[in-house]
GUNU-6770 format. One record per residue (C-alpha): residue number from 1; x, y, z. Coordinates in Angstrom, 2 decimals, padded with zeros to 5 digits. Layout:
<nodes>
+-----+---------+---------+---------+
!   n !    east !   north !      up !
+-----+---------+---------+---------+
! NUM !       X !       Y !       Z !
...
+-----+---------+---------+---------+
</nodes>
This chain:
<nodes>
+-----+---------+---------+---------+
!   n !    east !   north !      up !
+-----+---------+---------+---------+
!   1 !  011.91 ! -002.62 !  002.50 !
!   2 !  008.11 ! -002.68 !  003.06 !
!   3 !  004.93 ! -002.22 !  001.60 !
!   4 !  002.37 !  000.16 !  002.51 !
!   5 ! -001.31 !  000.73 !  001.61 !
!   6 ! -003.39 !  003.33 !  002.50 !
!   7 ! -007.46 !  003.16 !  001.75 !
!   8 ! -010.64 !  003.53 !  003.76 !
!   9 ! -012.38 !  000.21 !  003.86 !
!  10 ! -015.56 !  001.64 !  003.71 !
!  11 ! -015.01 !  003.31 !  000.63 !
!  12 ! -015.91 !  002.03 ! -003.38 !
!  13 ! -012.46 !  000.62 ! -003.50 !
!  14 ! -012.18 ! -001.24 !  000.16 !
!  15 ! -013.30 ! -004.31 ! -001.20 !
!  16 ! -011.16 ! -004.17 ! -004.10 !
!  17 ! -007.98 ! -003.33 ! -001.77 !
!  18 ! -008.82 ! -006.13 !  000.92 !
!  19 ! -009.03 ! -008.92 ! -002.56 !
!  20 ! -005.53 ! -007.37 ! -003.36 !
!  21 ! -003.56 ! -007.68 ! -000.30 !
!  22 ! -005.88 ! -011.61 !  000.10 !
!  23 ! -003.93 ! -012.64 ! -003.09 !
!  24 ! -000.91 ! -010.39 ! -002.75 !
!  25 ! -000.24 ! -012.36 !  000.74 !
!  26 ! -001.33 ! -015.66 ! -001.32 !
!  27 !  001.20 ! -015.81 ! -003.70 !
!  28 !  004.60 ! -013.81 ! -002.42 !
!  29 !  003.86 ! -014.38 !  002.02 !
!  30 !  003.13 ! -011.52 !  004.11 !
!  31 !  006.49 ! -009.48 !  002.91 !
!  32 !  006.54 ! -006.99 !  005.50 !
!  33 !  002.63 ! -005.54 !  003.88 !
!  34 !  001.41 ! -003.11 !  006.35 !
!  35 ! -002.30 ! -002.01 !  005.86 !
!  36 ! -003.52 !  001.55 !  007.01 !
!  37 ! -006.81 !  002.86 !  006.93 !
!  38 ! -006.84 !  006.30 !  006.30 !
!  39 ! -009.30 !  007.78 !  008.66 !
!  40 ! -007.31 !  006.06 !  011.21 !
!  41 ! -004.22 !  009.04 !  013.08 !
!  42 ! -001.61 !  007.23 !  011.31 !
!  43 ! -003.03 !  006.81 !  008.07 !
!  44 ! -003.46 !  010.51 !  008.05 !
!  45 ! -000.18 !  011.00 !  009.53 !
!  46 !  001.54 !  008.87 !  006.86 !
!  47 ! -000.58 !  010.38 !  003.97 !
!  48 !  000.70 !  013.87 !  005.09 !
!  49 !  004.13 !  012.58 !  005.65 !
!  50 !  004.54 !  011.22 !  001.63 !
!  51 !  002.35 !  013.42 !  000.32 !
!  52 ! -000.36 !  011.09 ! -000.72 !
!  53 ! -003.27 !  013.08 ! -002.50 !
!  54 ! -004.93 !  009.94 ! -003.97 !
!  55 ! -006.32 !  006.76 ! -002.44 !
!  56 ! -005.69 !  003.64 ! -002.74 !
!  57 ! -001.57 !  004.45 ! -002.51 !
!  58 !  000.32 !  001.38 ! -002.43 !
!  59 !  004.08 !  002.66 ! -001.28 !
!  60 !  007.18 !  000.74 ! -000.71 !
!  61 !  009.06 !  002.07 !  001.71 !
!  62 !  012.90 !  001.16 !  001.90 !
!  63 !  014.18 !  000.42 !  006.06 !
!  64 !  015.47 !  004.28 !  006.70 !
!  65 !  011.99 !  006.01 !  005.09 !
!  66 !  012.83 !  006.91 !  001.94 !
!  67 !  010.47 !  005.84 ! -000.55 !
!  68 !  011.18 !  003.43 ! -003.51 !
!  69 !  007.77 !  003.87 ! -005.35 !
!  70 !  004.28 !  004.67 ! -005.02 !
!  71 !  000.72 !  003.90 ! -007.46 !
!  72 ! -001.65 !  006.04 ! -005.97 !
!  73 ! -005.38 !  005.60 ! -007.47 !
!  74 ! -007.88 !  003.17 ! -008.41 !
!  75 ! -005.50 !  001.05 ! -011.02 !
!  76 ! -003.71 ! -001.01 ! -008.85 !
!  77 ! -000.30 ! -002.39 ! -009.92 !
!  78 !  000.48 ! -005.96 ! -010.79 !
!  79 !  001.36 ! -007.89 ! -007.87 !
!  80 !  004.58 ! -009.13 ! -009.49 !
!  81 !  005.47 ! -005.44 ! -009.84 !
!  82 !  005.04 ! -004.65 ! -006.18 !
!  83 !  006.44 ! -007.91 ! -004.79 !
!  84 !  009.39 ! -007.12 ! -007.17 !
!  85 !  010.48 ! -003.63 ! -005.75 !
!  86 !  009.43 ! -005.03 ! -002.64 !
!  87 !  012.59 ! -008.28 ! -002.73 !
!  88 !  015.60 ! -005.91 ! -003.62 !
+-----+---------+---------+---------+
</nodes>
């Protein structure tokens, strides 16, 4: 599984997401964490593919591309909750 974070770095939630990523990696290691800028080609394509409409978004994706869990919007989930999905 991998954890994918979609966000806009130059937005009001940019710093919050970057602090979440930094602290998550400090606590849990890299854990296949992938960060995508929503303004990039890959970010737009991924948001469209998974029908993400609120940002930031954190997705836990299985190796076959199926979404295991999604969190959307300003209220970020608990880091341990994200890590528990990713360790399955």
